[in-house]
N, CA, C and O atoms as CSV, one atom per row, in Angstrom:
chain,resi,resn,atom,element,x,y,z
A,1,UNK,N,N,-0.576,4.909,19.505
A,1,UNK,CA,C,-1.705,3.984,19.529
A,1,UNK,C,C,-1.898,3.334,18.164
A,1,UNK,O,O,-1.771,3.991,17.130
A,2,UNK,N,N,-2.201,2.068,18.168
A,2,UNK,CA,C,-2.446,1.327,16.942
A,2,UNK,C,C,-3.909,1.442,16.573
A,2,UNK,O,O,-4.797,1.178,17.383
A,3,UNK,N,N,-4.145,1.844,15.322
A,3,UNK,CA,C,-5.514,1.962,14.840
A,3,UNK,C,C,-5.664,1.081,13.616
A,3,UNK,O,O,-4.722,0.929,12.838
A,4,UNK,N,N,-6.817,0.513,13.444
A,4,UNK,CA,C,-7.099,-0.295,12.262
A,4,UNK,C,C,-8.483,0.058,11.764
A,4,UNK,O,O,-9.340,0.508,12.524
A,5,UNK,N,N,-8.687,-0.150,10.489
A,5,UNK,CA,C,-10.005,0.117,9.934
A,5,UNK,C,C,-10.259,-0.804,8.763
A,5,UNK,O,O,-9.336,-1.404,8.211
A,6,UNK,N,N,-11.513,-0.907,8.394
A,6,UNK,CA,C,-11.931,-1.701,7.250
A,6,UNK,C,C,-12.733,-0.786,6.352
A,6,UNK,O,O,-13.643,-0.099,6.815
A,7,UNK,N,N,-12.410,-0.772,5.091
A,7,UNK,CA,C,-13.112,0.084,4.143
A,7,UNK,C,C,-13.862,-0.802,3.167
A,7,UNK,O,O,-13.272,-1.677,2.535
A,8,UNK,N,N,-15.153,-0.578,3.043
A,8,UNK,CA,C,-15.981,-1.314,2.097
A,8,UNK,C,C,-16.226,-0.403,0.901
A,8,UNK,O,O,-16.968,0.573,1.010
A,9,UNK,N,N,-15.616,-0.709,-0.233
A,9,UNK,CA,C,-15.745,0.124,-1.426
A,9,UNK,C,C,-16.848,-0.445,-2.304
A,9,UNK,O,O,-16.802,-1.609,-2.703
A,10,UNK,N,N,-17.821,0.371,-2.596
A,10,UNK,CA,C,-18.955,-0.041,-3.418
A,10,UNK,C,C,-18.478,-0.402,-4.822
A,10,UNK,O,O,-17.598,0.273,-5.355
A,11,UNK,N,N,-19.041,-1.458,-5.443
A,11,UNK,CA,C,-18.610,-1.872,-6.783
A,11,UNK,C,C,-18.768,-0.785,-7.846
A,11,UNK,O,O,-18.052,-0.808,-8.847
A,12,UNK,N,N,-19.677,0.157,-7.657
A,12,UNK,CA,C,-19.885,1.225,-8.634
A,12,UNK,C,C,-19.200,2.530,-8.231
A,12,UNK,O,O,-19.549,3.598,-8.735
A,13,UNK,N,N,-18.234,2.446,-7.333
A,13,UNK,CA,C,-17.523,3.648,-6.886
A,13,UNK,C,C,-16.785,4.285,-8.058
A,13,UNK,O,O,-16.296,3.590,-8.949
A,14,UNK,N,N,-16.712,5.596,-8.047
A,14,UNK,CA,C,-15.981,6.328,-9.086
A,14,UNK,C,C,-14.649,6.793,-8.508
A,14,UNK,O,O,-14.569,7.195,-7.347
A,15,UNK,N,N,-13.614,6.734,-9.328
A,15,UNK,CA,C,-12.271,7.080,-8.900
A,15,UNK,C,C,-11.776,8.283,-9.679
A,15,UNK,O,O,-12.092,8.447,-10.857
A,16,UNK,N,N,-10.999,9.121,-9.015
A,16,UNK,CA,C,-10.367,10.259,-9.686
A,16,UNK,C,C,-9.381,9.727,-10.725
A,16,UNK,O,O,-8.639,8.783,-10.454
A,17,UNK,N,N,-9.374,10.325,-11.895
A,17,UNK,CA,C,-8.503,9.860,-12.971
A,17,UNK,C,C,-7.079,10.393,-12.852
A,17,UNK,O,O,-6.202,9.973,-13.606
A,18,UNK,N,N,-6.838,11.295,-11.931
A,18,UNK,CA,C,-5.498,11.864,-11.774
A,18,UNK,C,C,-4.784,11.319,-10.544
A,18,UNK,O,O,-3.947,12.005,-9.958
A,19,UNK,N,N,-5.106,10.097,-10.153
A,19,UNK,CA,C,-4.480,9.497,-8.986
A,19,UNK,C,C,-3.016,9.154,-9.237
A,19,UNK,O,O,-2.559,9.141,-10.380
A,20,UNK,N,N,-2.293,8.880,-8.165
A,20,UNK,CA,C,-0.893,8.481,-8.272
A,20,UNK,C,C,-0.696,7.164,-7.531
A,20,UNK,O,O,-1.424,6.861,-6.585
A,21,UNK,N,N,0.277,6.398,-7.958
A,21,UNK,CA,C,0.636,5.163,-7.276
A,21,UNK,C,C,1.591,5.516,-6.143
A,21,UNK,O,O,2.604,6.180,-6.365
A,22,UNK,N,N,1.274,5.075,-4.936
A,22,UNK,CA,C,2.118,5.430,-3.790
A,22,UNK,C,C,2.893,4.246,-3.235
A,22,UNK,O,O,3.791,4.439,-2.416
A,23,UNK,N,N,2.574,3.025,-3.654
A,23,UNK,CA,C,3.296,1.841,-3.204
A,23,UNK,C,C,3.150,0.760,-4.264
A,23,UNK,O,O,2.047,0.498,-4.744
A,24,UNK,N,N,4.255,0.136,-4.624
A,24,UNK,CA,C,4.208,-0.897,-5.659
A,24,UNK,C,C,4.101,-0.272,-7.033
A,24,UNK,O,O,4.725,0.753,-7.310
A,25,UNK,N,N,3.301,-0.894,-7.902
A,25,UNK,CA,C,3.105,-0.374,-9.246
A,25,UNK,C,C,4.164,-0.813,-10.238
A,25,UNK,O,O,4.194,-0.319,-11.365
A,26,UNK,N,N,5.024,-1.721,-9.845
A,26,UNK,CA,C,6.105,-2.183,-10.717
A,26,UNK,C,C,5.998,-3.680,-10.991
A,26,UNK,O,O,7.010,-4.365,-11.136
A,27,UNK,N,N,4.777,-4.177,-11.059
A,27,UNK,CA,C,4.555,-5.595,-11.310
A,27,UNK,C,C,4.722,-6.428,-10.053
A,27,UNK,O,O,5.188,-5.939,-9.023
A,28,UNK,N,N,4.335,-7.696,-10.152
A,28,UNK,CA,C,4.484,-8.615,-9.030
A,28,UNK,C,C,5.954,-8.921,-8.802
A,28,UNK,O,O,6.723,-9.040,-9.756
A,29,UNK,N,N,6.343,-9.048,-7.548
A,29,UNK,CA,C,7.722,-9.406,-7.252
A,29,UNK,C,C,8.064,-9.165,-5.804
A,29,UNK,O,O,7.208,-8.801,-4.998
A,30,UNK,N,N,9.327,-9.371,-5.482
A,30,UNK,CA,C,9.777,-9.237,-4.096
A,30,UNK,C,C,10.838,-8.155,-3.915
A,30,UNK,O,O,11.445,-8.060,-2.849
A,31,UNK,N,N,11.069,-7.341,-4.944
A,31,UNK,CA,C,12.012,-6.231,-4.805
A,31,UNK,C,C,11.397,-5.145,-3.926
A,31,UNK,O,O,10.207,-5.202,-3.615
A,32,UNK,N,N,12.197,-4.156,-3.523
A,32,UNK,CA,C,11.696,-3.124,-2.612
A,32,UNK,C,C,10.700,-2.170,-3.266
A,32,UNK,O,O,10.045,-1.398,-2.566
A,33,UNK,N,N,10.572,-2.208,-4.593
A,33,UNK,CA,C,9.578,-1.375,-5.273
A,33,UNK,C,C,8.427,-2.210,-5.830
A,33,UNK,O,O,7.685,-1.751,-6.699
A,34,UNK,N,N,8.279,-3.446,-5.326
A,34,UNK,CA,C,7.234,-4.346,-5.790
A,34,UNK,C,C,6.468,-4.945,-4.616
A,34,UNK,O,O,6.957,-4.994,-3.487
A,35,UNK,N,N,5.262,-5.394,-4.915
A,35,UNK,CA,C,4.438,-6.119,-3.955
A,35,UNK,C,C,3.914,-7.374,-4.643
A,35,UNK,O,O,3.867,-7.442,-5.871
A,36,UNK,N,N,3.523,-8.363,-3.847
A,36,UNK,CA,C,2.925,-9.572,-4.389
A,36,UNK,C,C,1.741,-9.949,-3.508
A,36,UNK,O,O,1.909,-10.544,-2.444
A,37,UNK,N,N,0.579,-9.606,-3.950
A,37,UNK,CA,C,-0.689,-9.804,-3.253
A,37,UNK,C,C,-0.764,-8.937,-1.993
A,37,UNK,O,O,-0.833,-9.451,-0.877
A,38,UNK,N,N,-0.749,-7.605,-2.192
A,38,UNK,CA,C,-0.957,-6.726,-1.036
A,38,UNK,C,C,-2.338,-6.987,-0.457
A,38,UNK,O,O,-3.324,-7.030,-1.193
A,39,UNK,N,N,-2.414,-7.160,0.843
A,39,UNK,CA,C,-3.654,-7.603,1.468
A,39,UNK,C,C,-4.278,-6.547,2.365
A,39,UNK,O,O,-5.496,-6.541,2.546
A,40,UNK,N,N,-3.491,-5.671,2.918
A,40,UNK,CA,C,-4.015,-4.645,3.807
A,40,UNK,C,C,-3.023,-3.514,3.922
A,40,UNK,O,O,-1.852,-3.662,3.573
A,41,UNK,N,N,-3.497,-2.375,4.414
A,41,UNK,CA,C,-2.586,-1.250,4.588
A,41,UNK,C,C,-2.995,-0.412,5.781
A,41,UNK,O,O,-4.126,-0.471,6.264
A,42,UNK,N,N,-2.028,0.373,6.237
A,42,UNK,CA,C,-2.224,1.273,7.360
A,42,UNK,C,C,-1.445,2.539,7.053
A,42,UNK,O,O,-0.321,2.464,6.558
A,43,UNK,N,N,-2.015,3.692,7.334
A,43,UNK,CA,C,-1.340,4.973,7.141
A,43,UNK,C,C,-1.220,5.642,8.504
A,43,UNK,O,O,-2.219,5.837,9.196
A,44,UNK,N,N,0.013,5.995,8.889
A,44,UNK,CA,C,0.191,6.625,10.195
A,44,UNK,C,C,0.095,8.146,10.089
A,44,UNK,O,O,-0.154,8.690,9.013
A,45,UNK,N,N,0.294,8.817,11.207
A,45,UNK,CA,C,0.151,10.274,11.263
A,45,UNK,C,C,1.180,11.013,10.407
A,45,UNK,O,O,0.953,12.162,10.028
A,46,UNK,N,N,2.307,10.368,10.098
A,46,UNK,CA,C,3.344,10.979,9.259
A,46,UNK,C,C,3.133,10.679,7.776
A,46,UNK,O,O,3.995,10.989,6.953
A,47,UNK,N,N,1.990,10.078,7.431
A,47,UNK,CA,C,1.660,9.678,6.057
A,47,UNK,C,C,2.542,8.543,5.547
A,47,UNK,O,O,2.668,8.357,4.336
A,48,UNK,N,N,3.152,7.785,6.452
A,48,UNK,CA,C,3.873,6.577,6.071
A,48,UNK,C,C,2.845,5.475,5.869
A,48,UNK,O,O,1.937,5.303,6.682
A,49,UNK,N,N,2.995,4.729,4.775
A,49,UNK,CA,C,2.061,3.654,4.446
A,49,UNK,C,C,2.730,2.325,4.762
A,49,UNK,O,O,3.871,2.090,4.363
A,50,UNK,N,N,2.026,1.462,5.473
A,50,UNK,CA,C,2.489,0.112,5.773
A,50,UNK,C,C,1.575,-0.847,5.024
A,50,UNK,O,O,0.355,-0.801,5.176
A,51,UNK,N,N,2.181,-1.730,4.202
A,51,UNK,CA,C,1.409,-2.656,3.383
A,51,UNK,C,C,1.721,-4.082,3.814
A,51,UNK,O,O,2.887,-4.464,3.913
A,52,UNK,N,N,0.678,-4.868,4.069
A,52,UNK,CA,C,0.841,-6.297,4.318
A,52,UNK,C,C,0.997,-6.972,2.959
A,52,UNK,O,O,0.028,-7.109,2.213
A,53,UNK,N,N,2.214,-7.389,2.643
A,53,UNK,CA,C,2.551,-8.004,1.361
A,53,UNK,C,C,2.452,-9.515,1.536
A,53,UNK,O,O,3.434,-10.172,1.882
A,54,UNK,N,N,1.276,-10.054,1.299
A,54,UNK,CA,C,0.905,-11.417,1.679
A,54,UNK,C,C,1.844,-12.492,1.129
A,54,UNK,O,O,2.396,-13.273,1.904
A,55,UNK,N,N,2.033,-12.548,-0.172
A,55,UNK,CA,C,2.815,-13.643,-0.761
A,55,UNK,C,C,4.315,-13.506,-0.518
A,55,UNK,O,O,5.054,-14.475,-0.694
A,56,UNK,N,N,4.776,-12.333,-0.120
A,56,UNK,CA,C,6.180,-12.160,0.246
A,56,UNK,C,C,6.393,-12.273,1.751
A,56,UNK,O,O,7.523,-12.161,2.228
A,57,UNK,N,N,5.320,-12.492,2.500
A,57,UNK,CA,C,5.405,-12.694,3.957
A,57,UNK,C,C,6.157,-11.563,4.646
A,57,UNK,O,O,7.100,-11.793,5.402
A,58,UNK,N,N,5.719,-10.333,4.369
A,58,UNK,CA,C,6.400,-9.177,4.950
A,58,UNK,C,C,5.436,-8.002,5.101
A,58,UNK,O,O,4.371,-7.963,4.486
A,59,UNK,N,N,5.839,-7.059,5.928
A,59,UNK,CA,C,5.179,-5.760,6.023
A,59,UNK,C,C,6.151,-4.762,5.405
A,59,UNK,O,O,7.308,-4.683,5.817
A,60,UNK,N,N,5.681,-3.996,4.415
A,60,UNK,CA,C,6.546,-3.041,3.724
A,60,UNK,C,C,6.155,-1.628,4.139
A,60,UNK,O,O,4.979,-1.265,4.122
A,61,UNK,N,N,7.153,-0.842,4.510
A,61,UNK,CA,C,6.952,0.547,4.930
A,61,UNK,C,C,7.311,1.467,3.768
A,61,UNK,O,O,8.408,1.380,3.216
A,62,UNK,N,N,6.382,2.349,3.399
A,62,UNK,CA,C,6.609,3.326,2.328
A,62,UNK,C,C,6.479,4.713,2.928
A,62,UNK,O,O,5.378,5.151,3.261
A,63,UNK,N,N,7.610,5.408,3.068
A,63,UNK,CA,C,7.592,6.791,3.556
A,63,UNK,C,C,6.967,7.687,2.500
A,63,UNK,O,O,7.026,7.374,1.311
A,64,UNK,N,N,6.380,8.779,2.910
A,64,UNK,CA,C,5.772,9.728,1.977
A,64,UNK,C,C,6.802,10.180,0.944
A,64,UNK,O,O,7.877,10.654,1.312
A,65,UNK,N,N,6.486,10.037,-0.343
A,65,UNK,CA,C,7.377,10.442,-1.421
A,65,UNK,C,C,8.421,9.415,-1.821
A,65,UNK,O,O,9.177,9.652,-2.763
A,66,UNK,N,N,8.486,8.280,-1.133
A,66,UNK,CA,C,9.493,7.256,-1.434
A,66,UNK,C,C,9.173,6.529,-2.739
A,66,UNK,O,O,8.009,6.414,-3.123
A,67,UNK,N,N,10.209,6.041,-3.415
A,67,UNK,CA,C,10.021,5.229,-4.614
A,67,UNK,C,C,10.220,3.751,-4.326
A,67,UNK,O,O,9.890,2.908,-5.159
A,68,UNK,N,N,10.757,3.427,-3.153
A,68,UNK,CA,C,10.937,2.049,-2.712
A,68,UNK,C,C,10.459,1.913,-1.280
A,68,UNK,O,O,10.531,2.852,-0.488
A,69,UNK,N,N,9.971,0.729,-0.967
A,69,UNK,CA,C,9.622,0.433,0.415
A,69,UNK,C,C,10.829,-0.139,1.139
A,69,UNK,O,O,11.887,-0.358,0.550
A,70,UNK,N,N,10.642,-0.374,2.431
A,70,UNK,CA,C,11.707,-1.047,3.189
A,70,UNK,C,C,11.094,-1.885,4.279
A,70,UNK,O,O,11.813,-2.537,5.036
């Protein structure tokens, strides 16, 4: 089943300082380890992350623990 959600993050939200980057994080671009204007994401039951990469006109799949999307 396809599920979607919208998260409204308060402007004064506090973030954990020990977070990790799970998708992208290598500057703007179109390589498999880059994103360009990520617009939305979805996480499935296997912890795979799907990112709508707006300016690259693609959906990028990031498996749990992966260093590159596909």
